[in-house]
N, C-alpha and C positions, 0 to 999 in steps of 0.2 A: 055347022056341027062337024063337018069333016075336017075343017081347018083345025079346030080345037083338038080333035083326036090325033091328027097328024103332028101338031105341036107337042102334044103330050108324049106320043111315041118317040119323036125326035129327042125331046127332052130326056125321056127315059133311056133312049139309046146313048145319048151323050153321057148321062150319069153312069150307065153301065160301062161305057168305054173308060171313063175316068176311074171308076172303081176297079176295073180289070187292070188298068195301068198301075194304079196304086197297089193292088195286090201283087202284081209282078215285081214292082220295085221293092215292096216289103219282103217278098220272098227272096229276091236277090240280096237285099241287105241282110236278111236273116242268114242266108248261106255264107255271106262274107263274115258276119260276126261269129258264126259257128266255126268257120275255118280259123279265125283269129283265136277263138276260145281253145280250139284243139291245139293250135300252135303254142298258146300260153301254157296249156296243161303239159305239153311235151317238154317245154323249157323248164317248167317247175319240176317235173319228174327228173330231168337231167340234173337240175340243181340239187334236188334232194339226194339223188344217187351220188353226186359229187361230194355232198356233205357227209353222207354215210361212209364213203370210202375214206375221206379225210379223218372222220371220227375214229374209224377202225385203225387207221395208221397211227393216230395219236395215242389211242389206247395201247397199241402194241409197243410204241416207244415208251410210254409210261411204264408198262409192265417190264420192259427191258431195263429201264433205269432203276426200277424198284429192285429187280433181281441183282443188278450190279451193286446197288447200295447194300443189299444183304450180304453179298460176297465181300465187299470192303469192310463191313462191320465185323464179319466173321474173321477176316484177316487181322483186323485191329485187335480183336479179342485174343487171337492166337499170339500176336506180337506182345500184347500186354501180359499174357500168361508167361511167355518166355522171359520177358523182362523181370517179372516177379521172381521167377526161378533163378535167373542170373543174379538179381539183387540179393536173393537169399544165399546163393553160393558165395558171392562177394563178401557178404556180412560174415559168413562162417569163416572164410579165408582170413578176413581182417581180424576176426576174434582170435584165430589160431596164431596169426603173426604177432598180434599185440599181446597175446597171452591173457586175455581177459575171459 
């Protein structure tokens, strides 16, 4: 009977040792995966920050171009108004010269 108890204790000790080793490995693997996850999150955050900065810069450029377009349109409108006035003046001068 003593042999049977000793075998059972040894078997249990071996199982416990294996279980302890397994838990230690799982714990270390978990720590490594957690570290990798944190690193991935940091990289993702950096990427998102980079995209945010790029988007802001693009929006600023777009706003600047839009403002420049408005200014060009206003300049064109003023030029067209001046041309209309000058055409009217030329027409009046021609009518005076031609006597019509």
